[in-house]
C-alpha positions as CSV (number, residue, x, y, z in Angstrom):
1,M,64.1,141.2,87.8
2,R,66.5,138.7,86.3
3,H,70.0,138.7,87.7
4,R,73.2,137.2,86.3
5,V,75.7,135.6,88.8
6,V,79.0,137.3,88.2
7,E,80.9,136.0,91.3
8,Q,80.6,133.3,94.0
9,R,82.9,133.1,97.0
10,E,82.9,132.0,100.6
11,L,83.0,134.9,103.1
12,V,82.7,135.6,106.8
13,L,79.6,137.7,107.1
14,G,79.3,140.9,108.9
15,R,77.6,144.3,108.8
16,H,79.2,147.7,108.9
17,A,78.6,149.6,112.2
18,G,80.3,152.9,111.7
19,D,84.0,152.1,111.2
20,R,83.6,148.6,112.7
21,V,82.5,145.3,111.2
22,E,80.2,143.3,113.4
23,Q,81.1,139.7,112.4
24,R,78.5,137.0,112.4
25,P,79.6,133.6,113.7
26,E,78.5,131.7,110.6
27,R,80.2,131.5,107.2
28,A,78.1,131.6,104.0
29,V,78.4,131.4,100.3
30,V,77.9,134.8,98.8
31,R,76.7,135.1,95.2
32,V,77.1,138.5,93.7
33,R,74.5,139.1,91.0
34,D,74.4,141.8,88.4
35,A,71.2,144.0,88.4
36,R,71.6,146.6,85.7
37,E,68.9,148.9,87.0
38,R,69.9,148.8,90.7
39,G,73.7,148.2,90.7
40,L,74.6,144.9,92.5
41,V,72.8,142.6,94.8
42,V,74.5,140.1,97.2
43,E,72.4,137.1,98.1
44,L,73.5,135.1,101.2
45,A,73.1,131.4,101.9
46,P,74.6,129.1,104.5
47,R,77.3,126.8,103.1
48,G,75.6,123.9,101.2
49,A,72.2,125.6,101.3
50,A,70.1,127.2,98.6
51,L,70.0,131.0,98.2
52,A,68.4,132.6,101.2
53,D,65.7,135.3,100.9
54,E,67.9,137.8,102.7
55,R,69.6,140.2,100.3
56,V,72.1,143.0,100.9
57,E,72.3,145.7,98.2
58,I,75.5,147.2,97.0
59,H,74.8,150.6,95.4
60,A,77.0,151.6,92.5
61,P,79.1,153.6,92.0
62,E,80.4,153.4,95.6
63,R,80.1,149.6,95.6
64,T,80.1,149.5,99.4
65,I,79.2,146.1,100.6
66,D,77.7,144.9,103.9
67,A,79.1,141.4,103.5
68,V,82.8,141.8,104.3
69,A,85.6,139.5,103.2
70,L,88.0,139.4,106.2
71,P,91.6,138.3,106.0
72,A,92.3,134.6,105.8
73,D,92.8,132.6,109.0
74,P,96.5,132.6,110.0
75,I,98.6,129.5,109.5
76,R,98.6,127.3,112.6
77,L,101.4,124.8,113.1
78,R,102.2,122.4,115.9
79,G,105.5,121.0,117.1
80,W,109.1,122.3,116.9
81,A,111.3,124.0,114.3
82,V,115.1,123.8,114.2
83,V,116.6,127.0,112.7
84,L,120.3,127.2,111.9
85,G,121.4,130.8,111.9
86,A,118.6,131.9,114.2
87,S,120.2,135.1,115.6
88,S,120.1,137.5,112.6
89,G,118.7,138.1,109.1
90,F,116.5,135.4,107.7
91,G,117.0,133.1,110.6
92,E,115.8,135.7,113.1
93,A,112.6,136.5,111.1
94,I,111.8,132.8,110.5
95,S,112.2,131.9,114.1
96,V,109.8,134.6,115.3
97,C,107.3,134.0,112.5
98,L,107.2,130.2,113.0
99,A,106.7,130.8,116.8
100,R,103.8,133.1,116.1
101,A,102.4,130.3,113.8
102,G,102.6,127.9,116.7
103,L,106.0,126.2,116.6
104,H,108.5,126.0,119.5
105,I,112.0,126.9,118.4
106,F,115.3,125.2,118.6
107,G,117.6,128.0,117.5
108,V,121.2,127.4,116.6
109,H,123.5,130.4,116.3
110,L,127.1,131.5,116.7
111,D,127.5,134.8,118.6
112,R,130.3,136.3,120.6
113,K,129.7,138.3,123.8
114,A,129.0,141.6,121.9
115,T,126.1,140.1,119.8
116,Q,124.8,137.5,122.2
117,P,122.1,140.0,123.5
118,N,120.5,139.9,120.1
119,A,120.1,136.2,120.3
120,E,118.6,136.6,123.8
121,R,116.2,139.2,122.4
122,I,115.0,136.8,119.7
123,A,114.5,134.0,122.2
124,S,112.4,136.4,124.3
125,E,110.2,137.3,121.3
126,V,109.6,133.6,120.7
127,R,108.6,133.1,124.3
128,S,106.4,136.2,124.1
129,A,104.5,134.4,121.4
130,G,103.7,131.7,123.9
131,R,106.3,129.2,122.6
132,E,109.4,127.5,124.0
133,A,112.8,128.8,122.9
134,C,115.8,126.6,123.3
135,F,118.8,128.4,121.8
136,F,122.3,126.9,121.4
137,N,125.3,129.2,120.8
138,V,127.5,126.7,118.9
139,N,129.3,126.3,115.6
140,A,126.8,124.4,113.5
141,A,129.5,123.2,111.2
142,D,131.4,121.5,114.0
143,G,130.5,117.8,114.0
144,D,131.0,117.3,117.8
145,R,128.9,120.4,118.6
146,R,126.2,119.2,116.2
147,A,126.0,115.8,117.9
148,E,125.8,117.4,121.4
149,T,123.1,119.8,120.2
150,I,121.0,117.1,118.6
151,A,121.3,115.0,121.8
152,A,120.1,118.0,123.8
153,M,117.2,118.6,121.5
154,E,116.2,114.9,121.7
155,A,116.3,115.0,125.5
156,T,114.1,118.1,125.5
157,L,111.5,116.4,123.3
158,R,111.6,113.2,125.3
159,E,111.1,115.1,128.6
160,R,108.0,116.8,127.1
161,D,106.7,113.5,125.5
162,E,107.1,115.1,122.1
163,A,109.4,112.6,120.4
164,G,109.6,113.1,116.6
165,Q,107.9,116.5,116.8
166,V,110.4,118.5,114.8
167,R,108.2,119.6,111.9
168,V,110.4,122.2,110.3
169,F,114.2,122.4,109.7
170,V,115.5,125.7,108.3
171,H,119.1,126.0,107.1
172,S,120.1,129.7,107.0
173,L,123.9,129.7,107.5
174,A,125.7,132.6,105.8
175,F,129.4,132.5,106.6
176,G,131.9,132.1,103.8
177,S,134.8,133.5,102.0
178,L,134.3,136.5,99.7
179,K,137.5,136.3,97.7
180,P,138.0,135.9,93.9
181,F,139.4,132.8,92.4
182,I,142.1,134.8,90.6
183,A,144.2,137.4,92.4
184,G,143.9,140.9,91.0
185,S,140.2,140.6,90.1
186,P,137.9,143.6,90.5
187,R,136.6,144.1,94.0
188,G,133.0,144.8,93.3
189,L,130.2,145.3,90.8
190,G,131.0,148.2,88.4
191,S,134.7,148.2,89.1
192,S,136.9,149.0,86.1
193,V,140.2,147.4,85.2
194,A,141.8,150.5,86.8
195,G,139.6,150.3,89.8
196,P,140.1,148.6,93.2
197,H,141.2,145.0,93.1
198,V,141.5,142.1,95.4
199,H,145.1,141.1,95.6
200,D,144.8,137.7,97.2
201,E,142.8,134.7,96.0
202,V,140.7,132.2,97.8
203,T,142.7,129.4,99.4
204,P,141.7,125.7,99.5
205,A,140.9,125.9,103.2
206,Q,138.6,128.9,102.6
207,M,136.9,127.2,99.7
208,D,136.4,124.1,101.7
209,M,135.1,126.0,104.7
210,T,132.6,128.0,102.6
211,L,131.1,124.9,101.0
212,D,131.0,123.0,104.3
213,V,129.2,125.7,106.2
214,M,126.9,127.0,103.6
215,A,126.1,123.7,101.8
216,H,127.2,120.5,103.3
217,T,125.9,121.2,106.8
218,L,122.4,120.9,105.3
219,V,123.1,117.2,104.6
220,Y,124.7,116.5,107.9
221,W,122.0,118.1,110.0
222,T,119.3,116.5,108.0
223,Q,121.0,113.1,108.4
224,A,121.1,113.6,112.2
225,L,117.5,114.8,112.5
226,V,116.2,111.8,110.5
227,A,118.5,109.2,111.9
228,R,117.6,110.1,115.5
229,E,113.9,110.3,114.5
230,L,113.5,113.9,115.7
231,M,111.9,114.5,112.3
232,R,109.5,112.0,110.9
233,E,106.8,111.8,108.3
234,G,105.3,115.3,107.6
235,G,108.7,117.0,108.1
236,R,109.6,120.1,106.1
237,V,113.2,121.0,105.3
238,Y,114.1,124.5,103.8
239,A,117.5,125.8,102.7
240,M,118.2,129.4,102.0
241,T,119.8,130.0,98.6
242,S,120.1,133.0,96.3
243,S,120.3,133.8,92.6
244,G,124.1,133.9,93.1
245,G,123.9,130.1,92.8
246,G,123.5,130.4,89.0
247,R,125.2,133.8,88.3
248,V,128.6,135.4,88.7
249,L,129.5,138.4,90.9
250,P,133.0,139.7,91.7
251,A,134.6,137.9,94.7
252,Y,131.5,135.8,95.1
253,G,132.9,132.6,93.6
254,P,133.1,130.5,96.8
255,V,129.6,131.5,98.0
256,S,128.2,131.0,94.5
257,A,129.7,127.5,94.4
258,A,128.2,126.8,97.9
259,K,124.7,127.9,96.8
260,A,124.9,125.7,93.7
261,A,126.0,122.8,95.8
262,L,123.2,123.6,98.3
263,E,120.6,123.4,95.6
264,S,122.0,120.1,94.4
265,H,121.8,118.7,97.9
266,V,118.2,119.8,98.1
267,R,117.3,117.8,95.1
268,Q,119.1,114.7,96.3
269,L,117.7,114.9,99.8
270,A,114.2,115.4,98.3
271,M,114.5,112.2,96.3
272,E,115.9,110.2,99.2
273,L,113.4,111.5,101.8
274,A,110.3,111.3,99.7
275,P,109.5,107.7,100.8
276,R,109.7,108.9,104.4
277,G,107.1,111.7,103.8
278,V,109.7,114.5,104.3
279,T,109.9,117.3,101.8
280,V,113.0,119.4,101.0
281,N,113.0,122.7,99.1
282,A,115.3,125.6,98.6
283,I,114.1,129.2,99.1
284,R,115.6,131.7,96.7
285,A,115.1,135.1,98.3
286,G,115.5,138.3,96.3
287,V,118.2,140.8,97.3
288,T,117.6,141.5,101.0
289,A,119.5,143.9,103.2
290,T,120.7,141.2,105.7
291,P,124.0,141.6,107.6
292,A,125.5,138.8,105.4
293,A,124.4,140.3,102.1
294,Q,125.7,143.7,103.0
295,K,129.2,142.2,103.2
296,I,129.2,141.3,99.5
297,P,131.6,143.5,97.6
298,G,129.6,146.0,95.5
299,Y,126.4,145.4,97.6
300,D,125.2,149.0,97.2
301,K,125.0,148.6,93.4
302,L,123.5,145.2,93.8
303,E,120.7,146.6,96.0
304,A,120.1,149.6,93.7
305,D,119.8,147.4,90.7
306,A,117.4,145.0,92.5
307,R,115.3,147.9,93.7
308,R,115.1,149.4,90.2
309,K,114.1,146.2,88.4
310,N,111.8,144.5,91.0
311,P,108.3,144.8,89.5
312,S,106.9,144.9,93.0
313,G,108.7,148.2,93.6
314,R,110.8,147.3,96.7
315,L,113.4,144.9,98.0
316,T,112.6,141.6,99.6
317,T,112.6,141.6,103.4
318,P,113.3,138.8,105.9
319,A,109.7,139.0,106.9
320,D,108.6,138.2,103.3
321,V,110.6,135.0,103.4
322,A,109.5,134.1,106.9
323,R,105.9,134.3,106.0
324,A,106.4,132.2,102.9
325,I,108.1,129.5,104.9
326,A,105.3,129.5,107.5
327,V,102.7,129.0,104.7
328,L,104.9,126.3,102.9
329,A,105.2,124.4,106.2
330,H,101.5,123.7,106.2
331,P,100.7,119.9,106.1
332,D,98.8,120.4,102.8
333,T,102.1,121.1,100.9
334,Q,103.4,117.5,101.1
335,W,103.5,117.2,97.3
336,L,105.9,120.1,96.9
337,T,109.5,118.9,97.1
338,G,112.9,119.2,95.3
339,N,112.3,122.8,94.2
340,V,114.0,126.1,94.3
341,I,111.2,128.4,95.2
342,G,111.6,132.1,94.5
343,V,110.4,134.6,97.2
344,D,111.4,137.9,95.6
345,G,108.3,139.8,94.4
346,G,109.2,138.9,90.8
347,E,112.7,140.2,90.9
348,D,114.3,137.2,89.2
349,I,112.1,137.2,86.2
350,V,113.0,140.7,85.1
351,G,116.0,141.0,82.8
């Protein structure tokens, strides 16, 4: 009987045993051939070899198959990650995910006594993954505290004979002013002229603070990590941005300006660090119910609109973003730099 090859792929081989799959240790190329009279036939051959005589039938219409495609191997990373904003939202999920992928975590966060237990819980989750967790409760925008923290990280790496082993740096700081540029502007999305208004406008100090924390600190921390050679060739830098960097929302002006500046910093850093083999990208998450996002005036409407239009049928989660960064941190992504990468299930492409 003549068969037509309709698919060829590499699979881990196994056979069904009740509800279990007994995996074979070898991998093989599986060629799926069309046999009109008998449904489908799968022919198995070791990688690089000709087709074997062994055949496994797949009987239509059930199309059950004895050669089973198992999930891809998990991403495995080595070294350390520095995560700014490690105690909540995206930073929390990224810290735990990167630890599970194999990275030790330097977590930088700013918590008072009431919220400090959450940072301790995250550090514990990192250690439960078999990784080291060194957390620093400091203001990441304070130059003196930054220098002290970088020095402590450097000492830790030196003690462990792991100099230059910071593989990933994640900037996820979300602290800024949510005030309009003009006093008397609507408070939130959907507010009418007669609705609630914000009666005070952003001050120069608030504007400077917002851009410094949410944008400029990316530059200063990257400078320090590279200058002290904590991060060398093969390093990955990721900065959390949002669609607000190119759009307008009530009372979001200072943060929007910070996100636009952050994306500009990403492009400049990508160009300057390319000769050193360090890549820099921004991650544009979809609307996500993080503590910071929920403080945006009119957030409920923002979330409802995102949920309605997202073609994937749900909101983005911190775990979605964390998994994307873990994949992007793989050494094979060295040619990907200077981009704003959407992680939003298609939300941003829908009008």
